[in-house]
C-alpha positions as CSV (number, residue, x, y, z in Angstrom):
1,M,0.0,0.0,0.0
2,A,2.8,2.4,0.9
3,A,4.7,1.7,-2.2
4,A,1.7,2.3,-4.4
5,T,0.8,5.5,-2.6
6,S,4.3,6.8,-2.9
7,S,4.5,6.0,-6.6
8,C,1.1,7.6,-7.2
9,R,2.2,10.7,-5.4
10,R,5.3,11.0,-7.5
11,L,3.3,10.4,-10.7
12,M,0.9,13.1,-9.7
13,R,3.8,15.5,-9.4
14,A,4.9,14.8,-12.9
15,L,1.7,16.3,-14.3
16,T,2.7,19.9,-13.8
17,S,1.5,21.5,-17.0
18,A,-1.6,22.9,-15.3
19,L,-4.6,24.8,-16.5
20,F,-5.8,25.2,-13.0
21,P,-4.4,24.6,-9.5
22,L,-5.9,22.1,-7.0
23,Q,-4.9,22.7,-3.4
24,L,-4.9,19.5,-1.3
25,K,-4.4,19.6,2.4
26,P,-5.1,16.2,3.9
27,R,-4.4,15.4,7.5
28,L,-1.7,12.9,8.4
29,G,-2.6,12.5,12.0
30,A,-3.6,14.3,15.2
31,G,-0.6,16.6,15.1
32,S,0.5,16.3,11.5
33,R,-0.5,17.5,8.1
34,R,0.9,17.2,4.6
35,V,0.3,20.2,2.3
36,S,0.8,19.6,-1.5
37,S,0.3,22.1,-4.3
38,I,-0.5,19.9,-7.3
39,R,-1.3,21.1,-10.8
40,L,-3.5,18.8,-13.0
41,S,-3.7,19.3,-16.7
42,S,-7.4,19.7,-17.6
43,I,-9.6,16.6,-17.8
44,S,-6.6,14.3,-18.3
45,G,-5.4,15.1,-14.8
46,V,-8.8,14.3,-13.3
47,V,-9.0,11.0,-15.1
48,F,-5.5,10.2,-14.0
49,A,-6.3,11.0,-10.4
50,A,-9.3,8.6,-10.5
51,W,-7.1,6.0,-12.2
52,C,-4.4,6.4,-9.5
53,T,-7.0,6.2,-6.7
54,E,-8.3,2.9,-8.1
55,T,-4.8,1.5,-8.3
56,V,-4.2,2.3,-4.7
57,R,-7.6,0.9,-3.7
58,Q,-6.8,-2.4,-5.4
59,A,-3.4,-2.6,-3.8
60,A,-5.0,-1.9,-0.4
61,H,-6.9,-5.2,-0.5
62,F,-3.5,-6.9,-0.5
63,N,-4.6,-9.5,-3.0
64,P,-1.4,-10.7,-4.7
65,I,-3.0,-10.4,-8.2
66,N,-4.4,-7.0,-7.4
67,M,-1.1,-5.8,-6.0
68,K,0.8,-7.1,-9.0
69,A,-1.6,-5.5,-11.4
70,A,-1.5,-2.2,-9.6
71,M,2.2,-2.0,-9.4
72,L,2.5,-3.0,-13.1
73,R,0.2,-0.1,-14.1
74,L,2.3,2.3,-12.1
75,A,5.5,1.0,-13.6
76,L,4.0,1.4,-17.1
77,L,3.1,5.0,-16.5
78,S,6.5,5.7,-15.1
79,L,8.0,4.7,-18.5
80,L,5.7,7.2,-20.1
81,I,6.9,10.0,-17.8
82,P,10.7,9.5,-17.8
83,N,11.6,12.8,-16.0
84,L,9.5,11.9,-12.9
85,S,10.6,13.9,-9.9
86,W,9.3,13.9,-6.3
87,G,10.9,17.3,-5.7
88,L,11.6,19.1,-2.4
89,T,9.9,18.2,0.8
90,I,10.1,20.5,3.9
91,Y,9.4,18.8,7.3
92,R,8.6,20.9,10.3
93,V,8.4,19.5,13.8
94,G,6.6,21.7,16.4
95,G,5.9,25.4,15.7
96,Y,2.2,24.6,15.1
97,E,1.1,28.2,14.9
98,L,3.6,29.3,12.3
99,P,2.7,29.8,8.6
100,Q,4.0,27.3,6.2
101,P,7.3,28.3,4.4
102,E,7.0,30.5,1.4
103,L,8.6,27.8,-0.7
104,A,5.7,25.5,0.0
105,D,3.6,27.6,-2.4
106,N,5.6,26.2,-5.3
107,S,4.1,23.2,-7.1
108,D,7.3,21.3,-6.8
109,V,7.5,21.7,-3.0
110,E,5.7,19.6,-0.4
111,F,5.3,20.8,3.2
112,V,4.7,18.3,6.1
113,Q,3.8,19.5,9.6
114,L,4.5,17.1,12.4
115,S,4.0,17.1,16.1
116,W,6.8,16.3,18.6
117,E,4.8,13.2,19.6
118,D,4.4,12.0,16.0
119,F,8.1,12.5,15.3
120,A,9.0,10.5,18.4
121,A,6.8,7.5,17.4
122,G,8.4,4.4,16.1
123,A,11.7,2.6,16.8
124,E,13.9,4.2,19.4
125,G,11.7,7.3,19.8
126,A,11.5,8.7,23.4
127,M,10.7,11.8,25.4
128,A,11.9,12.1,29.0
129,G,11.6,15.1,31.3
130,L,9.9,17.2,28.7
131,E,6.6,19.0,28.1
132,V,5.0,20.4,24.9
133,G,3.4,23.8,25.1
134,N,0.3,25.0,23.3
135,E,2.2,26.4,20.3
136,G,4.4,23.3,20.0
137,R,7.4,24.5,22.1
138,L,9.4,21.6,23.5
139,A,11.0,22.4,26.9
140,P,12.2,20.6,30.0
141,V,9.7,20.4,32.9
142,F,9.7,23.4,35.1
143,I,8.6,23.3,38.7
144,P,7.5,26.6,40.3
145,S,8.2,27.2,44.0
146,D,4.5,26.6,44.9
147,E,4.0,23.3,43.1
148,N,3.9,20.1,45.1
149,M,6.2,17.7,43.2
150,A,4.6,14.7,44.9
151,T,1.2,15.2,43.3
152,S,2.7,16.0,39.9
153,S,5.1,13.0,40.0
154,F,2.5,10.6,38.7
155,A,2.4,12.4,35.3
156,R,6.1,12.1,35.0
157,G,6.1,8.3,35.7
158,G,7.0,8.6,39.4
159,G,4.9,8.4,42.5
160,P,5.1,7.0,46.1
161,G,5.8,3.5,47.3
162,S,6.9,1.4,50.3
163,W,8.0,-2.0,51.4
164,K,5.5,-4.8,52.1
165,Y,6.5,-8.3,53.2
166,N,10.1,-7.1,52.4
167,F,9.1,-6.4,48.7
168,L,8.9,-3.0,47.0
169,T,5.3,-2.2,46.4
170,K,3.0,0.5,45.1
171,G,-0.7,0.7,45.4
172,E,-3.8,2.8,46.0
173,E,-3.3,3.0,49.8
174,I,0.2,4.4,49.4
175,D,-0.8,6.7,46.6
176,L,-3.1,8.5,49.1
177,I,-0.1,10.4,50.5
178,A,0.3,12.3,47.2
179,D,-3.3,12.7,46.1
180,G,-3.6,16.3,47.2
181,D,-6.5,15.4,49.6
182,S,-5.7,16.0,53.3
183,T,-8.8,13.9,54.4
184,T,-7.4,10.6,52.9
185,F,-4.4,9.0,54.6
186,L,-2.0,6.1,54.8
187,D,-2.4,3.9,57.9
188,P,0.7,2.2,59.1
189,A,-1.3,-1.0,59.4
190,V,-1.1,-1.2,55.6
191,L,2.7,-1.5,55.9
192,V,4.1,-4.8,57.3
193,A,7.8,-4.6,58.2
194,R,10.1,-6.7,60.3
195,S,11.6,-3.8,62.3
196,E,10.1,-1.3,64.7
197,S,9.9,1.3,61.9
198,S,8.2,1.9,58.6
199,L,9.1,3.7,55.5
200,V,7.7,5.4,52.4
201,Y,9.6,6.6,49.4
202,L,8.7,9.0,46.6
203,D,10.0,8.9,43.0
204,L,9.8,12.5,41.7
205,G,9.7,11.4,38.0
206,G,12.9,13.3,37.2
207,R,15.8,15.0,38.9
208,F,14.8,18.4,40.4
209,L,16.2,21.0,42.8
210,V,14.5,20.3,46.1
211,N,14.7,22.4,49.3
212,R,11.7,21.4,51.4
213,V,9.7,18.3,52.4
214,V,6.4,18.6,54.4
215,E,4.4,15.8,56.0
216,Y,1.2,15.9,58.2
217,P,-1.7,13.8,59.3
218,R,-5.4,14.5,58.8
219,P,-6.6,17.8,60.3
220,N,-8.7,16.0,63.0
221,N,-6.0,13.5,63.9
222,T,-3.1,15.7,64.8
223,D,-2.2,13.4,67.7
224,R,-1.1,10.8,65.2
225,H,1.9,12.8,64.0
226,I,5.3,11.4,63.4
227,E,7.7,11.9,66.3
228,G,11.0,10.3,65.1
229,Y,12.1,10.2,61.5
230,T,15.1,10.1,59.0
231,L,14.8,11.6,55.6
232,Y,17.1,10.1,52.9
233,W,17.9,10.8,49.3
234,L,18.1,7.9,46.9
235,P,20.1,7.9,43.7
236,K,18.1,7.0,40.6
237,G,17.7,3.3,40.1
238,T,18.4,2.4,43.8
239,I,15.9,1.4,46.4
240,R,18.0,1.2,49.6
241,P,19.5,4.3,51.3
242,R,23.1,4.4,52.5
243,G,24.2,5.9,55.8
244,N,25.7,9.0,54.1
245,N,22.5,9.7,52.2
246,V,20.8,11.4,55.2
247,I,19.2,14.8,54.5
248,A,17.7,15.3,58.0
249,R,16.9,13.4,61.2
250,G,14.6,14.0,64.2
251,T,13.8,12.1,67.4
252,D,11.3,14.2,69.3
253,N,9.1,16.0,66.9
254,R,6.0,17.6,68.7
255,N,4.6,19.5,65.7
256,P,1.8,17.8,63.8
257,R,3.1,19.5,60.6
258,L,6.6,18.2,60.0
259,E,8.4,20.7,57.8
260,I,12.0,19.9,56.8
261,N,14.0,22.7,55.1
262,F,17.5,22.2,53.6
263,V,19.9,23.6,51.2
264,P,18.6,23.1,47.6
265,R,19.9,19.8,46.1
266,L,19.2,17.8,43.0
267,L,17.1,14.8,43.9
268,D,15.5,11.9,42.0
269,Q,13.9,10.1,45.0
270,I,13.5,10.6,48.7
271,Q,12.7,8.1,51.4
272,L,11.1,8.9,54.8
273,N,11.8,6.3,57.6
274,I,9.3,6.6,60.4
275,H,10.8,5.5,63.8
276,Q,7.4,4.2,65.0
277,K,5.7,1.0,64.0
278,E,2.2,2.4,64.8
279,G,0.4,5.4,66.2
280,W,1.0,7.6,63.2
281,E,-0.5,8.4,59.8
282,I,0.4,10.4,56.7
283,A,-2.4,12.4,55.0
284,E,0.0,14.2,52.6
285,L,3.7,14.0,51.9
286,E,4.7,17.2,50.0
287,V,7.9,18.1,48.2
288,Y,8.9,21.6,47.1
289,G,11.7,23.3,45.2
290,E,12.0,25.5,42.1
291,G,13.7,25.1,38.7
292,Y,14.0,22.9,35.7
293,V,14.5,19.2,35.7
294,S,18.2,18.7,35.7
295,S,18.3,16.9,32.3
296,A,15.8,16.0,29.6
297,Q,16.1,14.2,26.3
298,Y,14.1,13.9,23.1
299,V,14.8,11.2,20.6
300,S,12.8,11.0,17.4
301,G,11.8,7.7,16.0
302,A,13.7,6.4,12.9
303,F,11.7,8.7,10.6
304,D,10.8,7.2,7.2
305,L,11.3,9.6,4.3
306,G,9.7,7.1,2.0
307,Q,12.7,6.4,-0.2
308,P,16.4,7.3,-0.3
309,S,16.7,11.0,-0.1
310,S,19.3,13.7,-0.3
311,L,19.5,15.5,3.1
312,G,19.5,19.2,2.9
313,E,19.5,22.0,5.5
314,I,18.2,21.9,9.0
315,R,17.1,25.0,11.0
316,W,15.5,25.6,14.3
317,S,14.2,28.2,16.7
318,G,14.3,28.4,20.4
319,F,16.2,29.8,23.4
320,Q,19.2,28.8,25.5
321,D,19.9,30.6,28.7
322,T,23.5,31.3,29.7
323,G,23.8,28.5,32.2
324,A,21.9,25.9,30.1
325,K,22.7,23.9,27.0
326,L,20.6,22.4,24.2
327,I,22.5,19.9,22.1
328,L,21.1,18.7,18.7
329,R,22.5,15.7,16.9
330,T,21.4,13.6,13.9
331,R,22.0,10.2,12.3
332,S,20.8,8.6,9.1
333,G,20.2,5.1,7.9
334,H,18.9,2.6,5.4
335,T,16.7,0.5,7.8
336,V,13.8,1.1,10.1
337,D,15.7,-0.1,13.2
338,P,19.1,1.6,14.0
339,N,20.0,-1.2,16.4
340,R,21.9,-4.5,16.1
341,Y,20.9,-7.2,18.5
342,W,23.4,-9.7,19.8
343,R,23.0,-13.1,21.6
344,F,25.5,-15.4,23.2
345,T,26.2,-18.6,21.2
346,G,26.9,-20.8,24.2
347,R,30.6,-21.0,23.4
348,G,32.1,-19.0,26.1
349,E,31.8,-15.2,25.5
350,E,31.2,-15.7,21.8
351,K,28.4,-13.5,20.4
352,T,26.5,-13.2,17.2
353,F,23.8,-10.9,15.8
354,R,22.2,-13.7,13.8
355,N,19.8,-16.5,14.8
356,A,20.3,-20.2,14.2
357,Q,19.2,-19.8,10.6
358,G,21.7,-17.0,9.9
359,V,19.1,-14.2,9.8
360,P,19.9,-11.0,11.8
361,L,18.0,-10.7,15.1
362,T,15.1,-8.3,15.3
363,A,13.9,-6.4,18.4
364,V,11.2,-9.0,18.8
365,D,13.7,-11.9,18.5
366,Y,15.9,-10.2,21.1
367,N,13.1,-9.7,23.6
368,N,12.1,-13.3,23.3
369,L,15.6,-14.6,24.2
370,K,15.8,-16.2,27.6
371,G,19.2,-16.4,29.2
372,N,21.4,-15.7,26.3
373,K,20.8,-12.0,25.7
374,A,24.0,-10.1,24.9
375,E,24.3,-6.4,24.0
376,I,22.5,-4.0,21.8
377,T,24.7,-1.8,19.5
378,T,24.2,0.5,16.6
379,D,23.9,-1.2,13.3
380,L,26.8,0.6,11.7
381,D,26.4,-1.3,8.4
382,N,23.1,0.5,7.8
383,W,23.2,3.5,10.1
384,S,25.7,6.3,10.7
385,S,26.9,7.2,14.1
386,W,25.4,10.2,15.9
387,S,26.7,13.4,14.4
388,G,28.7,16.0,16.4
389,P,26.6,18.7,18.0
390,Y,25.2,21.3,15.7
391,D,26.3,24.8,16.5
392,W,23.4,26.7,18.1
393,A,24.5,29.8,16.2
394,D,23.6,28.1,13.0
395,S,19.9,28.0,13.8
396,L,19.0,29.9,10.6
397,G,20.1,27.0,8.5
398,T,23.1,24.6,8.2
399,P,23.6,21.4,6.2
400,I,22.6,18.1,7.8
401,T,26.0,16.5,8.5
402,S,24.7,12.9,8.6
403,P,25.4,11.1,5.3
404,G,22.9,10.8,2.5
405,P,21.1,9.6,0.5
406,R,19.3,7.7,3.2
407,Q,15.7,6.7,3.7
408,F,15.6,7.1,7.5
409,I,16.7,10.0,9.7
410,Q,16.7,10.3,13.5
411,M,17.3,13.3,15.7
412,Q,18.3,13.7,19.3
413,L,17.9,16.7,21.6
414,D,19.7,16.8,24.9
415,F,18.5,19.6,27.3
416,V,20.8,20.4,30.2
417,P,19.2,23.2,32.3
418,S,20.7,24.6,35.5
419,G,18.3,25.6,38.2
420,L,16.2,28.5,36.9
421,E,18.1,28.7,33.6
422,G,16.7,26.5,30.9
423,A,16.4,26.0,27.1
424,A,13.6,25.2,24.8
425,I,13.0,24.6,21.1
426,N,10.1,26.0,19.2
427,F,10.5,23.9,16.0
428,I,13.0,22.0,13.9
429,E,12.7,22.2,10.1
430,F,14.6,20.1,7.6
431,R,14.6,19.6,3.9
432,V,15.0,16.5,1.7
433,T,15.0,15.8,-2.0
434,Q,13.7,12.8,-3.8
435,P,15.2,11.2,-5.8
436,P,18.7,12.1,-4.8
437,V,21.2,13.5,-7.3
438,A,23.5,10.5,-6.9
439,G,23.5,7.2,-5.1
440,R,26.7,8.2,-3.1
441,V,29.6,10.6,-3.6
442,L,32.9,9.8,-2.0
443,G,35.5,12.6,-1.6
444,E,39.1,13.1,-0.4
445,I,41.7,16.0,-0.4
446,W,45.4,16.1,-0.9
447,P,47.7,17.1,0.7
448,I,46.5,16.4,4.2
449,E,49.3,18.2,6.1
450,V,50.4,21.8,5.2
451,K,52.2,24.7,6.6
452,P,49.7,27.0,8.4
453,G,48.8,30.2,6.7
454,E,50.8,29.4,3.5
455,E,49.1,29.2,0.1
456,T,49.0,25.6,-0.9
457,A,48.0,23.8,-4.1
458,F,45.3,21.2,-3.3
459,V,43.4,18.6,-5.3
460,Y,39.9,17.6,-4.2
461,A,38.7,14.3,-5.7
462,M,35.1,13.1,-5.8
463,R,33.7,9.8,-7.2
464,P,30.0,9.6,-7.7
465,D,28.1,6.3,-7.9
466,F,24.6,6.1,-9.5
467,A,22.2,3.2,-8.8
468,G,19.5,4.3,-11.3
469,G,16.9,7.0,-11.1
470,E,19.1,9.7,-9.7
471,S,19.1,13.0,-11.7
472,G,22.9,13.6,-11.7
473,F,24.7,16.9,-10.9
474,D,26.6,19.7,-12.6
475,R,27.4,22.0,-9.7
476,L,30.0,21.6,-7.0
477,V,30.1,23.7,-3.7
478,L,33.1,23.6,-1.5
479,E,33.2,25.3,1.9
480,T,35.9,25.6,4.5
481,A,37.0,27.5,7.6
482,G,40.3,28.0,5.8
483,Q,40.6,30.2,2.7
484,F,40.2,29.7,-1.1
485,T,42.6,31.8,-3.2
486,G,42.1,30.4,-6.7
487,V,41.0,27.6,-9.0
488,D,43.4,26.1,-11.5
489,S,41.5,23.3,-13.4
490,V,38.9,20.6,-13.2
491,R,39.5,17.1,-14.6
492,V,37.3,14.0,-15.0
493,N,39.3,10.8,-15.1
494,E,42.4,13.0,-15.6
495,E,41.0,14.7,-18.7
496,L,40.7,18.5,-18.6
497,Q,37.1,19.8,-18.5
498,D,35.4,23.1,-19.0
499,W,34.3,24.9,-15.9
500,R,33.3,28.3,-14.6
501,L,32.7,30.0,-11.3
502,A,29.0,30.0,-10.6
503,E,29.5,32.6,-7.9
504,P,32.4,35.1,-7.3
505,L,35.2,33.4,-5.4
506,A,34.9,33.9,-1.7
507,D,37.4,33.2,1.1
508,Q,35.4,30.3,2.5
509,R,33.1,29.2,-0.4
510,L,33.9,27.9,-3.9
511,V,31.0,27.2,-6.4
512,L,31.8,25.6,-9.7
513,E,29.7,24.7,-12.7
514,V,31.1,21.5,-14.4
515,A,30.2,19.0,-17.1
516,R,27.2,17.0,-16.1
517,M,27.8,13.8,-14.1
518,D,25.0,11.2,-14.4
519,R,24.5,7.5,-14.6
520,S,26.5,7.3,-17.9
521,K,29.6,8.5,-15.9
522,T,29.2,6.5,-12.7
523,G,32.5,5.7,-11.1
524,R,34.4,8.5,-12.9
525,V,36.6,10.7,-10.7
526,V,36.1,14.5,-10.7
527,E,39.1,16.4,-9.5
528,V,39.2,20.1,-8.6
529,F,42.7,21.7,-8.5
530,F,42.7,24.8,-6.4
531,K,44.8,26.9,-4.1
532,G,44.1,27.9,-0.6
533,R,45.3,28.4,3.0
534,V,44.7,26.5,6.2
535,F,45.0,28.1,9.6
536,R,44.1,25.4,12.1
537,F,44.5,21.7,12.5
538,G,41.7,19.5,11.3
539,T,40.2,22.1,8.8
540,V,37.4,20.4,6.9
541,F,36.8,21.1,3.2
542,A,33.1,20.1,3.0
543,A,31.5,19.6,-0.4
544,Q,28.1,19.2,-1.9
545,V,26.9,18.4,-5.4
546,F,23.8,20.0,-6.9
547,D,21.6,19.7,-10.0
548,S,21.2,23.2,-11.5
549,Q,18.1,22.0,-13.3
550,R,16.4,21.5,-9.9
551,P,17.2,24.8,-8.3
552,L,14.7,24.5,-5.5
553,E,16.1,21.2,-4.3
554,V,18.9,20.4,-1.9
555,G,22.4,19.3,-2.6
556,Q,24.0,16.0,-1.6
557,L,26.8,15.9,0.9
558,V,30.1,14.4,-0.2
559,E,31.3,11.7,2.3
560,D,34.9,10.8,3.4
561,G,36.1,7.9,1.3
562,D,38.5,6.4,-1.3
563,A,37.6,8.5,-4.3
564,T,40.7,7.6,-6.3
565,F,43.7,5.3,-5.9
566,R,46.0,8.2,-6.8
567,L,45.3,10.0,-3.5
568,D,46.0,8.3,-0.2
569,S,43.9,10.3,2.3
570,N,40.3,9.0,2.3
571,Q,39.4,12.2,4.2
572,R,38.2,15.8,3.6
573,S,40.1,17.4,6.5
574,V,43.6,18.9,6.5
575,G,46.1,19.1,9.3
576,I,48.9,21.6,9.8
577,E,52.5,21.3,11.0
578,L,52.3,22.0,14.7
579,G,54.6,24.2,16.9
580,R,54.2,27.6,15.3
581,E,53.2,30.9,16.9
582,I,49.5,31.9,17.1
583,V,50.0,35.3,15.6
584,S,51.7,34.9,12.2
585,E,52.7,37.1,9.3
586,L,52.1,40.4,10.9
587,V,52.6,43.0,8.1
588,L,51.8,46.7,7.4
589,S,50.5,48.1,4.2
590,S,53.0,50.9,4.7
591,R,55.7,51.7,7.3
592,V,55.0,55.4,6.9
593,F,51.6,57.1,6.4
594,T,50.3,60.7,6.3
595,P,46.8,61.1,7.8
596,N,46.4,64.7,6.6
597,G,43.1,64.4,4.9
598,D,44.3,64.5,1.3
599,Q,43.0,61.0,0.6
600,I,46.6,59.8,-0.3
601,N,48.2,57.4,2.1
602,D,45.8,58.5,4.8
603,Q,45.4,55.0,6.4
604,V,47.6,52.1,7.3
605,H,46.4,48.5,7.2
606,I,47.6,46.0,9.8
607,E,47.3,42.4,8.4
608,Y,47.9,39.3,10.5
609,I,47.0,35.6,10.6
610,L,45.8,33.7,13.6
611,L,46.8,30.0,13.7
612,E,46.0,26.9,15.7
613,L,43.2,28.4,17.8
614,A,41.0,25.7,19.4
615,G,37.8,27.6,19.1
616,T,38.1,31.3,19.6
617,G,40.7,33.6,21.2
618,E,40.2,37.1,22.7
619,V,42.0,39.4,20.3
620,E,43.0,43.0,20.9
621,V,44.7,45.2,18.3
622,G,46.1,48.5,19.6
623,I,48.3,51.5,18.9
624,F,50.7,52.7,21.6
625,D,53.3,55.5,22.0
626,L,56.9,54.6,22.8
627,A,56.2,55.2,26.5
628,G,53.7,52.3,26.4
629,R,50.6,54.4,26.7
630,R,47.7,53.3,24.6
631,V,46.7,55.8,21.9
632,R,44.0,53.9,20.1
633,Q,42.2,50.6,20.5
634,L,41.5,49.4,16.9
635,Y,39.7,46.2,17.7
636,R,38.7,43.9,20.6
637,G,36.7,40.8,20.1
638,A,36.6,37.0,19.9
639,D,38.2,35.6,16.7
640,T,38.8,32.1,15.2
641,S,41.9,31.0,13.2
642,G,42.1,33.0,9.9
643,Q,43.4,36.0,8.2
644,Y,42.4,39.5,9.4
645,T,43.0,43.2,8.5
646,R,42.5,46.2,10.8
647,T,42.8,49.8,9.7
648,W,44.2,52.8,11.6
649,D,43.4,56.3,10.3
650,G,46.0,58.1,12.5
651,R,43.5,59.2,15.1
652,G,43.5,58.5,18.9
653,D,40.6,57.2,21.0
654,G,39.4,60.8,21.4
655,G,39.0,61.2,17.7
656,S,41.8,63.7,17.1
657,V,44.7,63.1,14.8
658,V,47.8,62.0,16.7
659,A,51.1,64.0,16.7
660,P,53.8,63.0,14.2
661,G,56.2,60.4,15.4
662,I,56.9,56.7,15.8
663,Y,54.2,54.4,17.2
664,L,54.0,50.8,18.2
665,Y,51.2,48.6,16.9
666,R,50.4,45.4,18.7
667,V,48.2,42.3,18.2
668,Q,47.5,40.4,21.4
669,V,45.7,37.1,21.7
670,D,44.4,35.5,25.0
671,T,43.6,31.8,24.9
672,D,43.0,29.1,27.5
673,E,46.7,28.2,27.1
674,G,48.0,31.7,27.8
675,Q,48.7,35.0,26.1
676,E,50.7,35.7,22.9
677,E,51.4,39.0,21.2
678,S,53.2,40.4,18.1
679,S,54.1,44.0,17.4
680,G,55.9,46.4,15.2
681,L,56.5,50.1,14.5
682,V,54.8,52.6,12.2
683,A,55.6,56.2,11.5
684,V,53.1,59.1,11.3
685,V,54.4,62.1,9.3
686,Y,52.8,65.2,7.7
């Protein structure tokens, strides 16, 4: 059914020569919708729509004859429409109240709105410590100072419990201490213990900052209050306190309302030991604090894109307080389950992921195993590892770094609040293209070790493979944190090719139009010979390939791999020779300048290169007199490795032109490893 529906939808997209538009907005589920803008050509489009619907109806009965006939009809029509293209699909998770993207108005673009709950459905999907707001904002649970965590713990999967007949137990009687009703109570007769004391515990359903615990009997039974007690904290996953887990202890309490205040601490569970076997009761056990749950996680299911797809940009909106973190990662795969399930064979510690018939174990198989369960690992044959964290500053749009084309994608959000400082995400939006431009593109660069800051001749090799149905590509985009300084040539299988710059050459972006690569050229090696500079170790030269005939659609990321036997790197990153200074190649545009307002030699340019910075360094560029007094601060800010230029117009901090003479210019960099500076002299004359 799914195959027929997908084929039908792709065929419908092929009929784009419209005489009138038909807007279809079917619902996908409680929190999801798919919006398609489809153009049908006159009566033929209507007839085709009916024909396609009948095809799907037949397939839905799952009669082998009907299914075979339905798929045959779809395959036949696919031959009549050879340039079939699914196009661009934009998925948005959350952000329910936002308008659809402007691109979705285009007939070749499909927009799909998903809820956080829908996106988490399926294999491996999970939400822990999170709540979804009315407008689709996903945020860690926040506890205000007046909220009783005991009564709200049930909704988070927690709640009270005790020991009965030396077994951990929960039940309606024990739940009464957290029901918010002071007229119901827990009678110690319900608890049967071997010692002269009883205990109750409370799982908060998450780790929260707690500073107060309150307990009291029913209002008309104040004589049945607790006199002696010990309050413990319990680590998550444990059920027995240790001696050093004591929060508070009392032996002669006379107050019916027992209120225990303490320094705020992160707690998952508490346990109250009552030093009396009888003669007491608990109407309510209340727990208070304030702040976000200490950690929360969202993991989407293995989301099915319908068929192998090129993975494009991902963007998001939200907030991240200074003391909190929100970490986004992705991974992609070919199968519905990212896991590989292992069992012991019975021969020592030997393990296998296959059953006795040699078939890989499924989740169901694994759960049915008795005593020979082994581990669960990621299926790295079919799934990538989790990506590195995406930079929060790239929220307006950045390429998905997980490899494509893939049929399945999964996302993980780790929220790390800190007390009253939290983080939340309004929506995630990502784009995919079907079919992809190529089956796979491997890339590598040479050389992989260079002198920092020096112009170097590089070759970037790419080898595309086409399985059939991909559109091919004719545009290459290379991006780096280093610097491009020029392009020499482009070769395919060592033969020179025509090429041109599709965009003006930029320091960190190179866009080339090249001869079209498609299925007829599968396995051929494209080599780009260019010059550039690298300023820090591990600089990546990322590449994407695009089809210029599909301008709305996304590019395909080039993966690390063996593109050609002539290069021995199998990687797209470049290292540098270590041990050099951080501030390099400090030069002046002129040793002498005349800031007299005649527009001739009125300014001096101070150029420098920063090398080997791990992240950013605090940089200050200043002008000083020969006595060491600062005359002008030209720049102060956080910079990464790279080449920079600062300009001095001969004026001091007050705005007046300085007196003629010799001045010192200085570039100073502060890093975690220490401070480094470089300086020189410049003359001001009139």
